[in-house]
N, C-alpha and C positions, 0 to 999 in steps of 0.2 A: 463593233459590227452584232448585230443579231443574225446567226444562221438558224433557227426556229425558235420556233414559239411552240408549247405544247399545253394546250390549258383549255377551260371550260366558255363556249360560246356562247356569248349574252346575247347576240342580234346578230342576225342574220338575212342579208338580202343578196340578189344575185351579184351583185357588183361591190359590198363589202361585208366584214362582220367588226365586230369587236370580240374580243378574246379574255378572259382574264386567268392571268397567269401570275401567280404568286400573292393574291391582293390586289395585282393592276392590271388596267385596262388598255388594250392595246385596238389601235382601229387598224385596219387591214385590208388593201384594196384587193381583190381578186378576181379570177376571170371567171365564165360561165362553166368554163372545164371544171375549173376547181369546185364553183357552186356546185354542179351537178353531182362529185364527189364527195361532198361535205353534207348536202341538204340537210340528210335525215340522221345526223349527227350529234351528237347534245357534248361532245370531248373531240378535239385533233389534234394533229402534229403537223402542221404547216411551216416547210422552206421557205425563209423571209429573203425579199431582197431588198436593202433600206437604202431609199433614192434622197439623196440629199440634193436641195436647191436653196437657193438665195433666202428663198422666203420663208424654207421651215425643210422637213424632211416626211416620206412617207415612205409608208412599210409599204410591201407586196408582196401577198402569200399564195405559196404554191402547195399542193397536194403533194405532189412528186417532182425529184430533180429531174427530168424530163423536160419538164415545162418550165423551172425556172430557169434551166440552164439556154432552152430558146427565147425565153425573156430576156437575157442577157445578151446572147446572140445579138436579136434583134435591136436592142437600145444601142449598141455599139455601132450602129450603123448609119451614118450622118442623115438626118430629116427624119431619122425615124424614135421619136420620145416615147418615155413607157406608157401614157394615155392610148400612142398607135398602139406600142406591142404588145399592150392590154385588150386594147380592140382585136386582134390578128391572134391571139389564142383565146379570145371567145368565139372565132367565128369558124376557126380550127383549129384541129389537134395537134401538138408536135412532130407527129410523125408525117402530119399531111404537111405541111409547111416545109419542112425538109425534103418531102418526097418533089414539091411543086418546085423549090429550088432545084434540087440535081437533075430533074427534068427537062428545067428552063421554062416551067408552065406560069408567065404572066397572071394568064384568063383566071386561073384560080385564086392569084392572088389578091387580081385587082376586083376580085365581088368580095372582100374586106370592104367596110363602108371606110371612105378616108384614104385608101390604095388607089392610084391613079398608076396610069402605063410607067411612067419615068421611075413613080418608087418601086412598082414593080419587078422594073428591069434591076434598079440599083440593091433592092433585096437581092436577087436569082447572084446579080455580080460579086456581091461583098459577102454571100453565106459559101457559096458552091464550093469554096475550097475548105472552108471552116471545117465545114461538115464532113466533108473524106467524103469520099467514092465506098461505095459499096451493095447492099442490095435492101434499098430501102421498101420495097411495094411488100414485104412480109413482117419485116421488123428493124426497128432503129436502135436496138439494143446497143450493138456491137458499135454502131458510131456514134454513137452519147456515150458510152467507155471512155473513148478517145476523145472527145469532146471533151468532157469531165476531165481530164487530165491535161489537158492542151489549156483550158482556163482556169485550173488551178495554179498550172506553173507560173501561166503569163499572171496572173495575179498573185503569186507568191517574188515574180523579178519585177511588180510594179511595185509594191511593197516595197524591194532593197534600193529601193531610187532608181530602177532602169526606164528612162523613157517609155513610152507603150509600141511606140513605131519598132524602136530597137527590139525587145522584149519580144514582140509578136513575130520577128521576123526571123531572132535567135529560135522561139517557141518551135515554128513548124522547120525551120532546119533540124531541129534534132530530134525531133518525133518522127521526120519524116526517113533516119538513116536506119530506125527499126523499130518501124511499131508495133511488132507483135510484142517483140521481147520487154516496151518500155512500163516503168513506171514513175511516180512521180520525180521520185528523189534523181531517177538516171535522167528524166527531162530535164528539170533543172541544173543538173551539173551540167551537161553538154551545152544547155543553150546557155551557162554562163562562160565556158572555154569559149564559144564561138562570139563571144562579143567581143 
């Protein structure tokens, strides 16, 4: 898996770019948010999500981990594909999506092209617990710190061969026991004990 790319931008548009890293050119799909942050750059580092499908693979690049984590959360929802998740992140910042989810604000999500009322309700229902509680009106950094830990722990358990539903439940249970004292290793150990 490609975690990130750090190289020269040889082509750039609001939806994709070509990046040369070590003599190899990569085509990377990006959101408008990422484009806005790298628009004036000739060289940059992008966090990558490698999306595999039957007919090939696509690289999605993000200027920061907060946006990548939100993308991963969104594509984990039934009916929300990578293109829809990228559209959402082109219309709203990750913090705005988190705020809408935690407030149950369907209307904000429905303003995104391709998101209807049912999709907005499903996104709110499925993401509310994952995004956790907290003050998202001012900053999302604390919740995304925990989100990253939870997502990393979930990925580790799945890599160990544990089914996703069981892994999600175990990670949630482990994390809720004492979220302030958690680190990745502790979450994984507690999750494994509860399976």
